[in-house]
N, C-alpha and C positions, 0 to 999 in steps of 0.2 A: 393457453393463456396463463400467465402467472402474475398475480396481483400482490405479491409479497413486497413489503417495504424492505429494502436492503441497506439503505444509507439514510441516516438521520443526523442532524447537527448536534443533538443532545442525547438521544436514546441509543442504546446498543441492543441489538437483537441477536439472541442466540437461539439456535434451533436444535432439537433432538435429531436423531437419525431419521432419514427418509423411510417411510413405511408405505405399504400398499394397503388400501381399504376399498370397499365397494359401496357405491351409491346407486341404488336402483339397478343393481347387477352390473354396473359399469365399473371397471377397475380404475382407481385414481391413486394419486400419491399425495402424501402430506407429511408433516413432521410429527414424530411421536411426542405425545403429551401436549401438543397445542390443542385448543378447543376444536372439536369436530366442525363447528360452524365456521371457524377461520379457515380450515382446510378446504371446506366446500366452497367458501367465498373465493379463495385463491384459485380454485379450479374452475371458476366461472359459474358456479351454481348459486343463483340469487334467490330462488324460490325454495323455501324450506318447508312451508306448510300452507294450508288454506284456512281461512276463517270459517267458523262453524255455520253461521247463518247465510252469508252471501257467497261463500266459496271464493273469496278474494285472496290472491296470493300474499303470503307473508314472508319476510326475509329476515336477515340478521339485523336486529333492532337494538335492544338495550345492552346486550353482551355482559350482563351481570346477574342473570337469573331472576329478574323481577317481572318479566312479561311472559306471554305464552307464544310468542311469534316463532320460536325455534323448537317447538315440541316435535320430536321425530321418533321413529322406531329405530332402535339400535340393538342389533343382535336379538331381534324378536321381542324386546322390551319396549313398550309404548310409553309415551309422555316423558321422554328423556329430553332435558334442556341441553341441547347440543352446544350452546354457548359456554356451558360449564363442564361438559363431558370431555375428558382427555382422549385424544386419538390414540388408538392402539392398532397394531398390525392385524390385518384380516377382518376388521370390523365390517359389519354389514348394516348400512344405514339406508332407511327408506322414509319417504314422506308419509305422513298420516294426515287424514282429513279431519280437522278440528281436534278437540280434546277427547281422548278415549277414556272410557270408564274403567278400562282394564289396568290403568297405571297406578 
């Protein structure tokens, strides 16, 4: 599944080179320097985290770093806002449950 917009009447989309990264140990591809959340969304990953109290799934929401819906573990570092984190080759991305105190 690929949900990338490729044609738009006003905007032009440029992508970095394709890179491989890992989500929950599954190898995926995305474009270097795009937000990790965008690469996950394009790969069909809609649940990025779970709410702390009720464990409800959270997805790609504000995309500007103002909410906590996209907090994930990236390369062992918790509480990374993947809507703002640029994708790099070889990244290891995992869901975390709620907000970690380690971040």
